[in-house]
N, C-alpha and C positions, 0 to 999 in steps of 0.2 A: 424385747427390742419395742420402743415406741413407734407407732405408725400415725402419720397424719396424712390421709389419702389425697388432701387437696393441696399439698404443697408439691412444688413442680421439679425438685432436684433430688437425685439420688447420689450420694457421695461414696465412693469406693475406695478401698484401702490401697489400690494401685495408682492413686492420685487422678483417676478419671472421674469426670462428673456427668451424670445422664440427665439431660433436661427434657421433661416431658412437655412439648411444646403445646399441648391441648390443656394442660392444668392451669388453674387460675393463677396468677402471679407469675406466668412463665416470661413474659416481657420484663418485668420488674427484675426477676432473678436474673435473666440474662444480661441486663445492664449491670447489675451487682457483681457479677463474677467476671466481667469482662476486663477489668484491670489486672487480673491475676491468673487468668485461665485462657488457652487457645483451643479453638474449635479444630476438631479432627474429622468428624462425620456428621452430615446433615441430611438424613433421609427423612421421610414424611412425619414421622411421629416423635422420635427419639433423637435428640442431637447429643453428640459425644464430645466433651471438652477434656483437656488435659491440662494439669498443673505442672509447670516444668521449672526447673532452677532459673532459667532466663525470665519467665513470666513472673517468678516471684522476686527476682532481683528488680525487675522494672517496677513492681508494686512497691518495694522497699524504697527505691528511688524516688518515687512519687510521694512517699511519706506514710505508706500503710504499713501496719505491723502484722505479725502473725496473728495476734488476737483479733485484729480487724478481718482477716481472711476467715479464721474460725467463726467468728461472729456472723459473717455473711452466709458461710455454709450451714450453721445452725439454724439460722432464721428460715432458710428456704428448704431445708433437707426434709425428704419425707420420712426418713428413718434416723436413728441416732447416727451421728458422724463417728466412723470408726476411730477408736481411742488412740492408736499408734500414730494416726496421720498429723495430728496437731504437732507432736514433737518433731516430726520430721520437716514440717513448714517452719517451725521456730528455728531449727538448725540451719536450714537452707538461707533463710532470710538474715540469719545471723551472720552469715558470711559477709554480706555487705556492711561493711564498717569495721571488720576485722583489719584490713589493710587501709591505712590512711596515708595519703601522699600529701606532704607538707613542704614549706620552704625550709631550707637549711638556716638555722639561726646564725646570725652573724656571717653569712656566706655572700659571695659576690654576684648571687642571682643565676649562676650557671649550673648549679646543683640543686637537686631536691632530696627529700628524705621520705622514704617508704617505712613508716611505722608499722610494726607488726606486733599485736597484742599478746600473742600466743607463741611460746618458744617452740612448740611442735610444728606450727605452721612455719615459723622461722627457718627450721631446719629443712622442711620440705621444699621451700623455696630456694635455699641454699644448694640443694641437691639437684635442682633442674638444670641441666646442661644448657637448655635453650636460653636460660637467663644469665648464664655465667659471664657473658661479654658485656652485660649492661650494669650489673649490680656489684657493689662493694659492701661486704659485710661490716656492720658496726654496731654498737650498743643499742639494742632494741629494734633492729631493722636493717636497712640498706641505704646507701647513698646512690644517687644515678645522675647522669648529665641530663640536663633540662631538655635536649634535643630528643632523648629517648623516652620522654614522658608517655607519649602514646603507644609505643612499641611495647614497653612494659605492660601498660594496661590491657593491650589486646592479647599478649601472651598469658597473663595471669588469669584472665576470664576463661581462657581455653583450658587452664588447669583448675577451673572451678573455683577461683578466687576473684571476685569482682571488686576494683579498687574504688574506694571513696575519695575522690579527688578534691582536696582542700588547699591545693597550692594556689598561690596568686594567679591572677589574671591581669593582663595588660589593659589599659583603659583606650589606648589607640589614640589618634589625633581627633580633637574635639570638633564637632560639627552641629551647628544649630539647625534643629530640625523640629518641626511640631506638626500635629495632625490639625487640619483645617475643621472649622465648625460647618462650613458650607463648601461643597465641592466646587471647583472651577466650572465644571460642567452645569453648575445651577442647583444640583439637588442638595438636600440637607444631608449631612453625614453626622451619623450617631453610632458610637462605638457600642457593639453589642455585649451583653454581660459576659458571654462566654469567651469572647475574643479578648477582653480585658483580662479575665481570669486565666486564659491561656497564656498570656504574655507574661504576667505577674508570676505565674508558677515556674517559669523558666529563671526569672531574675531574682525571685525570692526576695529576702530583705538585703541582697548585695553582699552577704557574708561568705565566708569559705564554703565551697561546695555547690555554689550557686552560679548562674550566668551560662549555663550550657544545658542542653537537652532537647528532647523531641516533643512537639505538639502533633496529635493525631486528630484531624477533623476532616469531615466528608468534603469532596469536591463541591463547589458552589456555595460553601459556608462562609468563606472569606478568610482563608489562610493567609492571603497576601496582607490582609488588615492586621492580622497578628503580627506578621513580621514588621509591618511599618510602625506598629505601636511598640515594639521592642526597641526599633531605631529611635522613635521620639523619646522614649525613657533613658536610653543609653547616651544619645547625641554624640555619636562618634562616626568616624569613617567607616563604610560597610561595604563588603564585598558579598554579592548575592549571586549564587550558583543556580543555574536553571536548566531546564531539559532541552530547549531548542530555541531558535532565534524568535518564534512567535511568542514564546513565554517572556523572553527578554523585552520585547516591545510592550507586552502588557504590564510588565512591571513598571516600565518608564511611564506608561500611560496612568497607571494607579498611582504612582508617587507625585507625578505632576499634578494630577487631579485632587489628590486627597492630604497632601503634605504641603509645607511651606518652602519644599525644595525648588531651585530654579533649574531650567534646561542645561545651564553650563555645570551644574553641580553634579550631573548624571552622566555616565558614559556606558557605551556598550562595548563589550569585548567578545567578539565572536568572528566566525569566518567572513562576514561582512565588513566588520569594522573592529578596530583594535585601539582603542583609546582608553584612557584611565582619568578617573575623577574622584572626588570625595566619596561618591557613591557609584560603584561600577558594577554592572551586571553581566556575568560571562555564562557561556554555556559549557556543560560538561564536554561536549564533543570537541570544543577547541583546546580545552585543558588536557585532553588525553591525546591529542595529535602528536605524532612523531614522524620523522622522515623515513625511518625503517623500523622494523620490529625490535631490533635490539638497542635502538638509540635512545638518547635521553628525551624528556618531555619539556621542550623549550619554553612553553607557556606557563609552567609551574613557577617561574619567576614572578608572576603576577601575585602569588601569595606572599612571598619573601620581601620584596622590593617596597612595599608600601605600608604605612602605619594603620593597619586595619584595627579597629576595635571590635568588630563584630564580622562574623561570617554566617550568613544564611544559606543553608542547603535546602532549596525548593525541591520537592519530590525526592526526598532524602533516601527512599526506598530504592532509588536507581542509582545511588552513588557508585560510580565506577571503582573498580579495584585499585587502579593506579592513583585515584584521588584519595582512597584510604591512606595510601602511603604518604602522601604529603600533609593529610589531615593529621596524621600521627605525629608530625613535626610541629604542628600549630596548636598545641594543647594550651598555650598561655593566652588564647584569644577566645573571646566569648563566641559561643556557637549555638545556632538554633537550627533544628531540622524540622521541615514542615512537610506533611505527608497525609494522605488519606488512608494509607495501610502501612504497617510496618513489615508486612509479609515480604521477604526476599525469596525468589525462587532458587537462589545459590545458598541459602541457609546461613548468610553472613549477618543475620539480626545481632549477633554478639559483637560485630565489628561497630555496628551503629551505636550500640549501647556504650562501648568503651571508648570510642573515638569522637563521636559527636555528643553523647550523652544519653542518659536513661530517658524513658518515656515520662514526661512531667505532666502531660495533660492528655486525656482522652475522653470522648463523649460518644454514646451510641448514636449512629445516624438517625434512629427511629426518634430519639429524643428531640432532636432539631426538626424533625419533620413534623412531629405533633405540635411544636411551637411556631410552625409556618416559617422557618428560616431556611428550609429547604423543600423541594416540591415533593408531594407524595408520589411515590413510583410503584408502578405495577410490572413485575417481572413474568414474562411468559417465555416458556420453552416451546418452540413449534418443531414437531418431529415429523419427518417424511423420509419415505423409502428410497433406496437407491433406484435408479432406473434399470431396467432388465439387462442392458448392454454393459453396466458396470459391475454386475454382481459377480461374474467370473473373474475379471481382472482384479477385483478387490479381494476375493477369496484366495487367490494365489500371490498377493502382493506381500512384501516385507511390511513390518509394523509401521515404518515412517511414510512408506508410500500408501498404506492403507489410510492413514490419517489424512493424507493430501487428497486421495480420490474421494473420501467422505466429505472432506471440507470443501472440495470444488464441485460438489454434486450439482449439476446444471439445473435440476429442479428447485433448487433455492432461489434462483433468480426469479422463477415464475411466482413461487410463494411470497417473495419480497414485494414484488410488484402488486399483488393482491392486497397485502397488508397495507402498503402506501395509498392504494386506491381507497381502502376502508377508513383511513385516517386522513381525510381532506382537509381538516383544519389545523394539522399539526406541522411543525417545521421539523423536518426529518434528517438524521444522519444515517446513512448506510455505511457500515464499517467492516472490513475484512482484512484478511492476512495476504492474500495472494493477488498480485497486481493484475493478471490476466482475467481473473475472475471480476474484479473491480471495473476493469477497462469494459468488459462485456455488459455488465449491469448498468453502467454510466451511459453508454450508448444506447440502451433500451430505455431508459428513463429519461434521456437526453439532459442529463444532469451534470454539472461540473464535477470533475475528479481531482482530488488533492493527494499526492503521494510525496515520499521523500525526494523526488526529483524535480517537483513542482518548484519553480524560482520563488523566492520568497516575496517578492513584489506581486507576483501573480496570486499567491496564497491570500495575501493581505487583501487584495481586491475581491476574491471570491468570498472571503470570511465577512468583508464589509457589506457586500450584497445580501448575504445570508442574513446578517443583522438587521438590514434594513426590509427584510422580506420581500426582495426583489427576485429571490430564487427560494423555493419551499424545500428542495430535496438536494442534498450534497453527499457525494460518495467520497469516502476518506480511507487512507490506509492507516497504519499504526501511528501515524502523526497525530491521529485524534486521541491517542491514549494519554497525552499530557499537556496540561496547561493550555488547553484550547478553549478561549472564552467566547462562547456562543450563548448568551443568556437566554434566548428564546427558543433554543432547541427543546423540543418536548417529546421527542420520539426517537429512538435508536433501533435499527435493525442490524443484528450482527450476524454476518454470513459466515465468518470463520475467525480463529483466533490463534494465539501462540500456545498451541497444545493445551496444558492444564493451567495456565497461568492466572493464580487469583488476583494478582495485583492488577493485571489487565483488566479482568472482568470489573473489579471496583472502579478503575479509572475511566473505563467506558461508560458505565453507569452514571458517573459523575458528571459526564458532559451534558446529561439532561436534568440535573437536580436543582438548578437555579429556580427560586420560587416564581410561581406564575399566578396571576389573578384567576382564580375559578378554573384552574386548569391543572389536571394531573399529568405525569409522565409516564412513558410506556416503553419498556426496554424488552424488544423481542430478540431471542437467540434461536437461530434456525439450526437444527442439528439432524444429521443423517441417522436413521433409525437403525438399531441393530449393528452398529458399528463401533470402533474404538472412539469414535468422536463423542459418543454418549458418556464413556468413562471419563474423558477429559473434560467434558461439560460439567460433570458432576463435581470434579475437583475444582474448576473455575469458580463455580457457585458456593464455595465454601465460606469464603470470607463475607459475603453478602449475606448468607444464612446468619453468620454470627452476628451481623448487624440487625437481624430481624426480618429480612426480606424473605419472602416465599415465592418459588417459581411455580405458577400453575402449567399444567401440561396440556398442550392442544396437538392434534394430528392433522396432517394436510395430505390430501390424495388428488391433487389436480383440480380439474373443472368440477368433479364430483364432490370436492371437499366441503366440509362444514365450517371452514376456516372463517369464511366471510361473516356468517352468523355469530361465531363464537368470538371474532374480533370486535363486533359490535357489542356483544354482551360484555367484554372486558372493558370497553369504554365506560360502562356505568356499573362498577363493582359494587357487590352488595355490602 
């Protein structure tokens, strides 16, 4: 077996990849394997990735071949790539394309044809009881009703057969929209190369199998601009779905600032306002509202009653299960998913793949950081002990209560205040999960608190004051996880989070990644030492480790702590 000790990757026959983070070329190798491998573990020295069927299908959807994957592995592997692994990749990736969804020739548009290239696969599908109500066998495949297009795709990917959807898409009602050369706000507007590449990767050349997919870009890199670029290229009525009302307002501001749309052409559809225009921005929350648990979703009519030519799913990793259902019906409409991470804690990545579209564009966060498009961020985990009075209650508590006791460790507030005192030039977000903890720290800091119960008008007022640097510290709950546009925020202190949520860690770091002149960003996570919180923190950090971020560890022990000096040292990293 040949060995090249300076190469960073070890490829194993069980489809795991071991990345030596200290080897030369480790960052380059990480970026190269990212399109087809998923991070599993990220301790100090060796990171473990796994190649899965879904990761390979996403790669195939983005135009990569098995030869491309094998080429990357051969280039960076320290040892010979195991012989049998290449055949496995080719077989898995070849499944993408074995099932083609097309229009029925000479049909009335109500039916589609699922072409199956292999008679064995055809028999397997015919034998699947879950599909029997939707498919009708015919020569070379099956026919199905147009309305069942998404349902069939979702069920087939669960059976291990991703569908290559080449059925026609509706154009929607036309809408004249263009990007401005100069923003209304007075700033020059130039489309970045990766933003244009991302938009065109979804639309392709406009032929079959294009016009839908997911773009993965870090927070602060201008995902909204990608969405607007797609809108300007398609020039059609557009429905935009977003995480909350603040995100709705940010979309409206961006559209008015950077496109030729007028205010009368844009509408908000939320708990506050329910109007419809050629471009309508709605929240997931209003779409999934219903009067009682067993009732219908009355606002789903927004999808069906209007001639949309494009639906943009902002923060697509948050797509609620009920919206998956209606998305399954809307497969004839062009679809764009925008996200910083495709990680879903419910494991429903396959639903995003089959119903919104495969991942079409992805770029490592560190690549954009090196080019100056997002801020350089330093991630620090601060560990502290539980106070003596909580050690016995913690020891006898159940697992869920253990986490809450560790997360609400009162010493965290003291550590947070010390960190804030050591970063006097930064604009700081203090973020947490538990409202009582946030209320306490906000009172001590004399800082405004924004939670889910804060009225939208008051939120907007606080956000505006923060943007103007009238307030330097703001305490926020989970509302800070999504679509919070605070470009001058340069530091975050995370007191607690949603257990081991990787997507939340990525979103929270994203709040401080807008580029800043001569200024780095700092992301502190405060964790109770020797508790379950350490395990959850390790899982939360996985996604960021995949992007090339490393967490340095500091320890805090009250007034005798060396944290003050350590924090100062972190401000000038080597």
